[in-house]
C-alpha positions in Angstrom: -159.0 -33.9 23.5 -157.8 -34.9 26.5 -160.0 -35.3 29.9 -159.1 -31.8 31.0 -159.8 -29.9 28.0 -163.3 -31.4 27.2 -163.7 -30.4 31.1 -163.1 -27.0 30.4 -165.1 -26.5 27.3 -168.3 -28.0 28.6 -168.1 -25.7 31.7 -167.5 -23.1 29.8 -170.7 -24.0 27.7 -172.8 -24.6 30.9 -171.5 -21.0 32.1 -172.7 -19.8 28.4 -168.9 -18.6 27.5 -168.9 -21.1 24.8 -171.5 -21.3 21.7 -172.8 -24.4 20.8 -171.3 -24.4 17.7 -167.7 -24.2 19.5 -169.0 -27.7 21.0 -170.0 -29.3 18.1 -166.9 -28.6 16.3 -164.9 -30.0 19.5 -166.9 -33.2 19.6 -167.3 -33.9 15.5 -163.9 -36.1 14.7 -164.4 -37.7 18.1 -164.0 -40.7 18.8 -162.0 -41.0 15.6 -161.0 -38.9 12.4 -161.2 -40.9 9.0 -158.2 -39.4 6.6 -158.5 -42.4 3.9 -155.2 -44.0 4.7 -155.7 -43.6 8.4 -158.1 -43.4 11.3 -156.9 -40.9 13.9 -157.9 -42.0 17.3 -158.5 -38.5 18.9 -160.6 -40.3 21.9 -157.9 -42.3 22.9 -156.7 -39.7 25.7 -160.2 -39.9 27.3 -160.3 -44.0 27.2 -156.9 -44.3 28.1 -155.3 -41.2 29.5 -153.1 -40.8 26.8 -152.8 -39.6 23.2 -152.1 -42.1 20.3 -148.5 -42.4 19.1 -147.5 -42.1 15.9 -145.0 -44.9 14.4 -143.3 -43.1 11.8 -141.1 -46.0 10.0 -142.8 -47.3 6.9 -145.5 -44.2 6.7 -144.7 -41.9 3.8 -143.9 -37.9 4.8 -147.2 -36.7 3.2 -149.0 -39.5 5.6 -147.2 -38.6 9.0 -147.8 -35.1 8.1 -151.2 -35.4 7.5 -151.4 -37.4 10.9 -149.5 -35.3 13.2 -151.7 -31.9 11.9 -155.0 -33.7 12.6 -153.6 -34.7 15.5 -152.0 -31.6 16.4 -156.1 -29.6 15.6 -157.0 -31.5 18.5 -154.7 -29.9 20.7 -152.8 -32.9 21.4 -149.3 -33.3 22.0 -147.9 -35.0 18.9 -145.2 -37.9 19.2 -143.6 -39.3 16.3 -141.4 -42.1 16.3 -138.8 -43.5 14.1 -138.9 -40.8 12.1 -136.4 -40.9 9.2 -135.1 -37.9 7.8 -137.2 -37.2 5.0 -140.5 -37.3 7.4 -138.6 -34.8 10.0 -137.9 -32.3 6.9 -141.9 -32.9 6.0 -143.1 -32.4 9.4 -140.9 -29.4 10.2 -141.6 -27.6 7.7 -145.1 -28.4 8.0 -146.3 -27.7 11.4 -144.9 -24.8 13.8 -143.6 -26.0 17.4 -142.0 -29.1 15.9 -138.4 -30.5 17.5 -136.3 -33.1 16.2 -135.0 -35.1 19.0 -132.1 -36.3 17.1 -130.8 -39.1 19.9 -134.3 -40.4 20.1 -134.8 -40.5 16.1 -138.4 -39.0 16.9 -140.5 -35.9 16.4 -142.5 -34.2 18.7 -144.8 -31.1 18.1 -146.4 -29.0 20.7 -145.1 -28.3 24.0 -143.9 -31.2 26.2 -145.4 -31.6 29.7 -144.4 -30.3 32.8 -142.9 -33.6 34.3 -143.8 -35.0 37.7 -142.7 -37.9 39.7 -139.5 -39.6 38.6 -138.7 -42.1 36.0 -134.9 -43.1 35.1 -133.3 -44.8 32.1 -130.4 -46.9 32.5 -128.2 -47.9 29.7 -125.4 -50.5 29.7 -123.5 -48.7 26.8 -123.4 -45.8 24.3 -124.3 -47.9 21.3 -127.4 -48.2 23.3 -128.4 -44.3 23.5 -130.7 -44.2 20.7 -133.1 -47.0 22.8 -132.1 -45.5 25.7 -133.3 -41.9 24.6 -136.4 -42.9 22.9 -137.6 -44.3 26.0 -136.6 -41.5 28.1 -138.5 -38.9 25.6 -141.6 -41.5 25.5 -141.7 -41.4 29.3 -141.6 -37.3 29.2 -144.2 -36.9 26.2 -146.5 -38.5 28.9 -146.0 -36.4 31.8 -143.0 -38.0 33.7 -139.5 -36.4 35.1 -137.4 -38.0 34.0 -133.1 -38.7 34.1 -131.3 -40.7 32.1 -128.1 -42.2 32.9 -125.7 -43.5 30.2 -123.0 -45.9 29.8 -123.5 -47.8 33.5 -123.2 -51.4 32.4 -121.7 -54.4 34.4 -118.2 -54.6 32.6 -117.4 -51.4 35.2 -120.1 -52.1 37.7 -118.2 -49.1 39.8 -120.2 -46.7 37.7 -123.6 -48.3 38.3 -122.8 -48.3 41.9 -121.9 -44.8 42.4 -125.5 -43.9 41.3 -127.3 -46.1 43.2 -128.8 -43.1 45.6 -129.5 -41.4 42.5 -131.3 -44.1 41.0 -133.4 -44.8 44.5 -135.6 -42.3 44.4 -137.3 -42.8 41.0 -140.8 -44.6 41.0 -139.7 -47.0 37.9 -136.6 -47.6 36.1 -135.8 -48.6 32.6 -132.7 -50.5 32.1 -131.6 -50.8 28.3 -128.8 -53.4 27.5 -127.1 -55.5 24.7 -124.6 -57.9 24.8 -125.4 -60.6 27.2 -127.8 -57.9 28.7 -127.4 -58.8 32.5 -128.0 -55.2 33.4 -131.6 -55.0 34.6 -130.8 -58.1 36.8 -128.1 -56.4 38.8 -130.1 -53.1 38.8 -133.0 -55.5 40.1 -131.1 -56.5 42.9 -130.4 -53.3 43.8 -133.5 -51.2 44.0 -137.0 -51.2 45.2 -138.6 -49.5 42.5 -140.2 -52.1 39.1 -137.6 -52.5 36.4 -138.4 -52.6 32.8 -135.8 -54.1 30.6 -135.1 -53.3 26.9 -133.0 -55.6 25.2 -130.7 -53.9 22.2 -129.5 -55.5 18.8 -126.2 -54.2 20.2 -123.5 -57.1 20.3 -121.7 -59.5 17.8 -122.9 -62.3 16.0 -123.8 -64.7 18.7 -125.8 -62.1 20.9 -128.5 -63.0 17.6 -129.7 -59.4 17.1 -130.5 -58.8 20.3 -132.1 -62.3 20.7 -129.4 -63.4 23.8 -130.2 -60.4 26.3 -134.3 -60.8 25.7 -133.5 -64.6 26.5 -130.9 -63.2 29.5 -133.8 -60.7 30.9 -137.2 -63.0 30.3 -134.6 -65.1 32.8 -133.9 -63.0 35.2 -133.3 -63.8 38.5 -134.1 -60.8 40.2 -137.8 -60.2 40.9 -139.4 -57.3 39.6 -138.1 -57.3 36.0 -140.5 -57.2 33.1 -139.8 -57.1 29.5 -140.5 -55.4 26.5 -139.6 -56.4 22.9 -136.3 -55.7 21.2 -135.0 -52.1 20.6 -138.3 -51.1 22.1 -137.8 -48.1 23.7 -141.2 -46.7 23.2 -142.6 -49.7 25.0 -140.1 -49.3 28.0 -140.7 -45.7 28.4 -144.9 -45.7 28.2 -144.9 -48.4 30.7 -142.5 -46.4 33.3 -144.9 -43.5 32.7 -147.6 -45.4 33.3 -146.3 -46.9 36.4 -144.9 -43.1 37.5 -148.7 -42.0 37.4 -149.6 -44.7 39.8 
């Protein structure tokens, strides 16, 4: 339950439009609900301003369904990241309103909020698409209006330069790149908005599974660049959405 829904319920109770039993039922599982194998944090939206997100990797389909169902009962939007095929099938069969976002490898249950502000997600190459899509979907779920710009890496810099007028409108920019990881520094040198850089594991052997890109981004000579972990599109989208709210 988020702050808006709780305030609405309390106003209805004060006016006599909601029974005491309804209020108690809504609050019974706050701050968390113990499912035996997981403790679902229903209080997070009130405490932190955003709902809990389910990391699908490593969980069984049954566990993901149980967690998602518990969250949906509390009227939360559900986002399951790194959703494998079996998880997608199980959640889709068990819960209405389920949408599979194939490019992002994620599932949502419930309507996404209407976007506000502006977050841009920029990817260096098509091979970085899954991480970029995860970042874009995450930011959307947290209430940001998102534009995705793909395949504008430094090997063809004119592609990026053509987008600068549109990128200048963003409050935060996520930049996703593998290989040598140079793109965030270039973007940060062109824009005033804060940059959230995401190294990906895309590249040949000496990229060391994204380590080369990670170190390049951490050593950026451009100011205003923060860096998340390798392939962590979720973390980047989340951070950009929080900047967008400020």
